[in-house]
MINU-155137 format. One record per residue (C-alpha): residue number from 0; residue in three letters; x, z, y. Coordinates in steps of 0.001 Angstrom, whole numbers, plus 500000, padded with zeros to 6 digits. Example, Ala and Ser with C-alpha at 12.3 -4.5 7.8 and 13.67 -1.06 7.14 Angstrom:
<atoms>
i = 0 aa = Ala u = 512300 w = 507800 v = 495500
i = 1 aa = Ser u = 513670 w = 507140 v = 498940
</atoms>
This chain:
<atoms>
i = 0 aa = Met u = 500000 w = 500000 v = 500000
i = 1 aa = Glu u = 501468 w = 498908 v = 503348
i = 2 aa = Lys u = 502261 w = 501751 v = 505755
i = 3 aa = Leu u = 502656 w = 501643 v = 509522
i = 4 aa = Ile u = 505462 w = 504003 v = 510612
i = 5 aa = Leu u = 505101 w = 504979 v = 514269
i = 6 aa = Phe u = 508354 w = 506356 v = 515651
i = 7 aa = Asp u = 508751 w = 508328 v = 518830
i = 8 aa = Ile u = 511893 w = 507155 v = 520673
i = 9 aa = Asp u = 513533 w = 509924 v = 522732
i = 10 aa = Gly u = 514847 w = 512740 v = 520556
i = 11 aa = Thr u = 513676 w = 511033 v = 517364
i = 12 aa = Leu u = 515448 w = 507666 v = 517275
i = 13 aa = Thr u = 517695 w = 507908 v = 520334
i = 14 aa = Arg u = 519589 w = 510293 v = 522569
i = 15 aa = Thr u = 520058 w = 509514 v = 526268
i = 16 aa = Gln u = 522867 w = 510982 v = 528325
i = 17 aa = Asn u = 522327 w = 511212 v = 532090
i = 18 aa = Gly u = 518807 w = 509801 v = 531854
i = 19 aa = Tyr u = 517886 w = 511899 v = 534868
i = 20 aa = Leu u = 519850 w = 509492 v = 537088
i = 21 aa = Pro u = 517584 w = 506429 v = 536702
i = 22 aa = Phe u = 514437 w = 508563 v = 536561
i = 23 aa = Asn u = 515178 w = 510482 v = 539754
i = 24 aa = Glu u = 516303 w = 507331 v = 541563
i = 25 aa = Ala u = 513074 w = 505552 v = 540606
i = 26 aa = Ile u = 511020 w = 508466 v = 541945
i = 27 aa = Ala u = 512919 w = 508437 v = 545238
i = 28 aa = His u = 512694 w = 504645 v = 545567
i = 29 aa = Thr u = 508975 w = 504450 v = 544732
i = 30 aa = Phe u = 507534 w = 507594 v = 546242
i = 31 aa = Gly u = 510124 w = 508628 v = 548813
i = 32 aa = Ile u = 510609 w = 512151 v = 547463
i = 33 aa = Ser u = 513560 w = 513930 v = 545870
i = 34 aa = Gly u = 511949 w = 514804 v = 542556
i = 35 aa = Asp u = 514098 w = 515924 v = 539641
i = 36 aa = Ile u = 513121 w = 515436 v = 536006
i = 37 aa = Arg u = 515476 w = 518286 v = 535109
i = 38 aa = Thr u = 512993 w = 520745 v = 536655
i = 39 aa = Val u = 510360 w = 520047 v = 533959
i = 40 aa = Val u = 510168 w = 519781 v = 530176
i = 41 aa = Pro u = 509597 w = 516078 v = 529433
i = 42 aa = Asp u = 509779 w = 516263 v = 525632
i = 43 aa = Gly u = 506646 w = 514859 v = 524010
i = 44 aa = Asn u = 505130 w = 513891 v = 527356
i = 45 aa = Thr u = 504427 w = 510458 v = 528840
i = 46 aa = Asp u = 506245 w = 509133 v = 531899
i = 47 aa = Pro u = 503161 w = 509278 v = 534179
i = 48 aa = Leu u = 502506 w = 512911 v = 533268
i = 49 aa = Ile u = 506199 w = 513725 v = 533704
i = 50 aa = Val u = 506027 w = 512347 v = 537247
i = 51 aa = Gln u = 502937 w = 514450 v = 537936
i = 52 aa = Asp u = 504711 w = 517552 v = 536580
i = 53 aa = Ile u = 507682 w = 516823 v = 538851
i = 54 aa = Phe u = 505376 w = 516476 v = 541850
i = 55 aa = Ala u = 503673 w = 519760 v = 540996
i = 56 aa = Lys u = 507037 w = 521509 v = 540654
i = 57 aa = Ala u = 508085 w = 520131 v = 544044
i = 58 aa = Cys u = 504705 w = 521113 v = 545583
i = 59 aa = Val u = 503994 w = 517472 v = 546419
i = 60 aa = Thr u = 500377 w = 516352 v = 546630
i = 61 aa = Lys u = 499956 w = 512609 v = 546227
i = 62 aa = Val u = 497340 w = 510314 v = 544784
i = 63 aa = Ile u = 499157 w = 507639 v = 542770
i = 64 aa = Asp u = 497295 w = 504340 v = 542489
i = 65 aa = Glu u = 497849 w = 501428 v = 540118
i = 66 aa = Thr u = 500139 w = 499635 v = 542556
i = 67 aa = Asp u = 502326 w = 502743 v = 542795
i = 68 aa = Trp u = 502605 w = 502909 v = 539009
i = 69 aa = Gln u = 503527 w = 499243 v = 538784
i = 70 aa = Arg u = 506264 w = 499731 v = 541376
i = 71 aa = Phe u = 507547 w = 502850 v = 539609
i = 72 aa = Thr u = 507557 w = 501135 v = 536216
i = 73 aa = Leu u = 509584 w = 498212 v = 537566
i = 74 aa = Ser u = 511991 w = 500485 v = 539433
i = 75 aa = Leu u = 512539 w = 502738 v = 536429
i = 76 aa = Cys u = 513287 w = 499793 v = 534138
i = 77 aa = Glu u = 515695 w = 498254 v = 536636
i = 78 aa = Arg u = 517556 w = 501512 v = 537157
i = 79 aa = Tyr u = 517845 w = 502269 v = 533454
i = 80 aa = Phe u = 519253 w = 498804 v = 532884
i = 81 aa = Glu u = 521721 w = 499165 v = 535772
i = 82 aa = His u = 522965 w = 502585 v = 534670
i = 83 aa = Val u = 523359 w = 501456 v = 531056
i = 84 aa = Gln u = 525279 w = 498385 v = 532198
i = 85 aa = Arg u = 527576 w = 500519 v = 534374
i = 86 aa = Gly u = 527997 w = 503183 v = 531709
i = 87 aa = Thr u = 526718 w = 505949 v = 533987
i = 88 aa = Ala u = 523923 w = 506532 v = 531469
i = 89 aa = Thr u = 524227 w = 506011 v = 527725
i = 90 aa = Ile u = 521557 w = 505549 v = 525071
i = 91 aa = Lys u = 522617 w = 505848 v = 521453
i = 92 aa = Ala u = 520818 w = 505853 v = 518135
i = 93 aa = Leu u = 520684 w = 509276 v = 516528
i = 94 aa = Pro u = 522482 w = 509679 v = 513178
i = 95 aa = Gly u = 520671 w = 507781 v = 510441
i = 96 aa = Ala u = 518134 w = 506139 v = 512767
i = 97 aa = Ser u = 519617 w = 502655 v = 512626
i = 98 aa = Glu u = 519981 w = 502684 v = 508851
i = 99 aa = Leu u = 516427 w = 503959 v = 508419
i = 100 aa = Val u = 514651 w = 501445 v = 510643
i = 101 aa = Gln u = 516666 w = 498607 v = 509097
i = 102 aa = Ala u = 515695 w = 499743 v = 505608
i = 103 aa = Leu u = 512042 w = 500046 v = 506609
i = 104 aa = Ser u = 512108 w = 496604 v = 508203
i = 105 aa = Asp u = 513524 w = 495105 v = 504990
i = 106 aa = Asp u = 510885 w = 496792 v = 502811
i = 107 aa = Thr u = 507566 w = 494932 v = 502582
i = 108 aa = Gly u = 505790 w = 498230 v = 501974
i = 109 aa = Phe u = 506519 w = 499472 v = 505502
i = 110 aa = Val u = 506049 w = 498320 v = 509080
i = 111 aa = Pro u = 508311 w = 500232 v = 511498
i = 112 aa = Ser u = 506915 w = 500462 v = 515014
i = 113 aa = Val u = 506860 w = 502887 v = 517962
i = 114 aa = Val u = 504561 w = 505303 v = 519766
i = 115 aa = Thr u = 506381 w = 506544 v = 522845
i = 116 aa = Gly u = 505847 w = 508229 v = 526183
i = 117 aa = Asn u = 508078 w = 505603 v = 527789
i = 118 aa = Phe u = 506685 w = 502609 v = 529631
i = 119 aa = Glu u = 507046 w = 499517 v = 527462
i = 120 aa = Ser u = 509737 w = 497931 v = 529654
i = 121 aa = Thr u = 511839 w = 501105 v = 529646
i = 122 aa = Ala u = 511369 w = 501527 v = 525905
i = 123 aa = Glu u = 512726 w = 498014 v = 525392
i = 124 aa = Val u = 515839 w = 498813 v = 527455
i = 125 aa = Lys u = 516454 w = 501956 v = 525421
i = 126 aa = Leu u = 515917 w = 500302 v = 522039
i = 127 aa = Gln u = 518110 w = 497347 v = 522958
i = 128 aa = Ala u = 520882 w = 499664 v = 524168
i = 129 aa = Ala u = 520683 w = 501669 v = 520943
i = 130 aa = Gly u = 520667 w = 498524 v = 518758
i = 131 aa = Leu u = 517242 w = 499328 v = 517270
i = 132 aa = Ala u = 514988 w = 496741 v = 518920
i = 133 aa = Pro u = 515325 w = 493999 v = 516249
i = 134 aa = Tyr u = 513854 w = 496265 v = 513569
i = 135 aa = Leu u = 510814 w = 497699 v = 515373
i = 136 aa = Arg u = 507485 w = 495974 v = 515934
i = 137 aa = Arg u = 505580 w = 496312 v = 519183
i = 138 aa = Gly u = 503701 w = 499622 v = 519239
i = 139 aa = Ala u = 502095 w = 501656 v = 522040
i = 140 aa = Tyr u = 503531 w = 502999 v = 525281
i = 141 aa = Ala u = 502811 w = 505012 v = 528409
i = 142 aa = Ser u = 501938 w = 501706 v = 530055
i = 143 aa = Asp u = 498968 w = 501562 v = 527650
i = 144 aa = Ser u = 497806 w = 505114 v = 528374
i = 145 aa = Ala u = 499193 w = 508221 v = 530053
i = 146 aa = His u = 497673 w = 510321 v = 527275
i = 147 aa = Arg u = 499818 w = 510492 v = 524164
i = 148 aa = Ala u = 496861 w = 511084 v = 521839
i = 149 aa = Asp u = 495538 w = 507609 v = 522742
i = 150 aa = Leu u = 498703 w = 505818 v = 521660
i = 151 aa = Pro u = 498638 w = 505892 v = 517831
i = 152 aa = Ala u = 495236 w = 504154 v = 517743
i = 153 aa = Ile u = 496466 w = 501538 v = 520235
i = 154 aa = Ala u = 499531 w = 500813 v = 518093
i = 155 aa = Lys u = 497377 w = 500576 v = 514973
i = 156 aa = Lys u = 494910 w = 498174 v = 516615
i = 157 aa = Arg u = 497751 w = 496059 v = 518000
i = 158 aa = Trp u = 499210 w = 495621 v = 514509
i = 159 aa = Glu u = 495787 w = 494889 v = 512988
i = 160 aa = Glu u = 495164 w = 492163 v = 515564
i = 161 aa = Gln u = 498570 w = 490648 v = 514897
i = 162 aa = Val u = 498204 w = 490440 v = 511125
i = 163 aa = Gly u = 494437 w = 489943 v = 510976
i = 164 aa = Arg u = 493622 w = 492804 v = 508641
i = 165 aa = Lys u = 492615 w = 496434 v = 508890
i = 166 aa = Leu u = 494683 w = 499525 v = 508162
i = 167 aa = Ser u = 493227 w = 502919 v = 507379
i = 168 aa = Ser u = 494419 w = 505932 v = 509355
i = 169 aa = Glu u = 495896 w = 507253 v = 506096
i = 170 aa = Gln u = 498255 w = 504266 v = 506089
i = 171 aa = Cys u = 499779 w = 505355 v = 509425
i = 172 aa = Ile u = 502551 w = 507950 v = 509783
i = 173 aa = Val u = 503766 w = 509278 v = 513129
i = 174 aa = Val u = 507430 w = 510339 v = 513166
i = 175 aa = Gly u = 508442 w = 512527 v = 516112
i = 176 aa = Asp u = 510404 w = 515535 v = 517278
i = 177 aa = Thr u = 507797 w = 517645 v = 519125
i = 178 aa = Pro u = 504513 w = 519432 v = 518435
i = 179 aa = Lys u = 502862 w = 516880 v = 520751
i = 180 aa = Asp u = 503728 w = 514123 v = 518274
i = 181 aa = Leu u = 501894 w = 516084 v = 515602
i = 182 aa = Ala u = 498904 w = 516680 v = 517881
i = 183 aa = Ala u = 498665 w = 512947 v = 518609
i = 184 aa = Ala u = 498812 w = 512126 v = 514899
i = 185 aa = Arg u = 496135 w = 514673 v = 514022
i = 186 aa = Ala u = 493881 w = 513425 v = 516845
i = 187 aa = Asn u = 493907 w = 510070 v = 515043
i = 188 aa = Gln u = 493654 w = 511420 v = 511482
i = 189 aa = Met u = 497165 w = 510162 v = 510786
i = 190 aa = Lys u = 499991 w = 511801 v = 508889
i = 191 aa = Cys u = 503050 w = 513149 v = 510651
i = 192 aa = Val u = 506715 w = 513811 v = 509917
i = 193 aa = Leu u = 508591 w = 515997 v = 512398
i = 194 aa = Val u = 512361 w = 515786 v = 512824
i = 195 aa = Gly u = 514556 w = 518555 v = 514227
i = 196 aa = Thr u = 516740 w = 516246 v = 516316
i = 197 aa = Gly u = 515216 w = 517011 v = 519708
i = 198 aa = Arg u = 514550 w = 520136 v = 521760
i = 199 aa = Tyr u = 512724 w = 521901 v = 518916
i = 200 aa = Pro u = 514770 w = 523202 v = 515968
i = 201 aa = Ile u = 513570 w = 522482 v = 512457
i = 202 aa = Glu u = 512687 w = 526154 v = 511916
i = 203 aa = Glu u = 510219 w = 526018 v = 514811
i = 204 aa = Leu u = 508737 w = 522688 v = 513772
i = 205 aa = Glu u = 508039 w = 523968 v = 510273
i = 206 aa = Tyr u = 505479 w = 526385 v = 511750
i = 207 aa = Cys u = 503479 w = 523410 v = 513059
i = 208 aa = Gln u = 502445 w = 522443 v = 509521
i = 209 aa = Ala u = 503177 w = 518732 v = 509710
i = 210 aa = Asp u = 503045 w = 516736 v = 506490
i = 211 aa = Ala u = 506839 w = 517019 v = 506299
i = 212 aa = Cys u = 509765 w = 518301 v = 508364
i = 213 aa = Leu u = 513285 w = 516914 v = 508292
i = 214 aa = Pro u = 516477 w = 518207 v = 509880
i = 215 aa = Asp u = 517509 w = 514616 v = 510772
i = 216 aa = Leu u = 517167 w = 510986 v = 509660
i = 217 aa = Cys u = 520445 w = 510755 v = 507756
i = 218 aa = Asp u = 519244 w = 510484 v = 504146
i = 219 aa = Thr u = 517725 w = 507011 v = 504206
i = 220 aa = Gln u = 516698 w = 506790 v = 500559
i = 221 aa = Ala u = 515141 w = 510257 v = 500519
i = 222 aa = Ile u = 513132 w = 509463 v = 503634
i = 223 aa = Leu u = 511936 w = 506168 v = 502182
i = 224 aa = Arg u = 510694 w = 508038 v = 499113
i = 225 aa = Leu u = 509053 w = 510672 v = 501339
i = 226 aa = Leu u = 507242 w = 508105 v = 503478
i = 227 aa = Gly u = 506179 w = 506156 v = 500430
i = 228 aa = Gly u = 504663 w = 509268 v = 498895
i = 229 aa = Leu u = 502665 w = 510437 v = 501907
</atoms>
């Protein structure tokens, strides 16, 4: 039975160093304020809600319209690309991530895709920089919805429309590194594997009662067997 594997990006597949530089610059360029992503906890959140958290922390009241979001999305993508090109920010695949998504892509029983709080354009920059983009199908992004719980269903529908057949929710597995990934999976009656490669240690994630918890993505064959058995 074919399974759609929906990976979170940040903290699950990749690690970004100095990601605050492009994010803060995009906020300043778009909104004209000195917001700092380091003042909030972004893990498991979407980019629009992160911006709103930053504004709240800075005591800034602003109504952001669709044009503002389009400008911010473009600015953020451009600045990520520039910083990666200059080496002032780095985005690398976490241990085992590249081997796992390649193995999933080669296996006809799996479809590796993404569900991420990044805007789609920024997600593409990150996945390209980490060398993961060729192995991951188009999923769902903050540009589809600011609410993470909406994203798994969007990714599922997008794949169904592409291949012309339906998938059950039981055929979809969210893989992430935060309790919010689990909440999004459960909101869509999907299974979830949590990985202790982000802010939350494996011991804390185990209390969330996901379908499985892993310390990392290093054991490719074991993870393939796990995903196949869920």
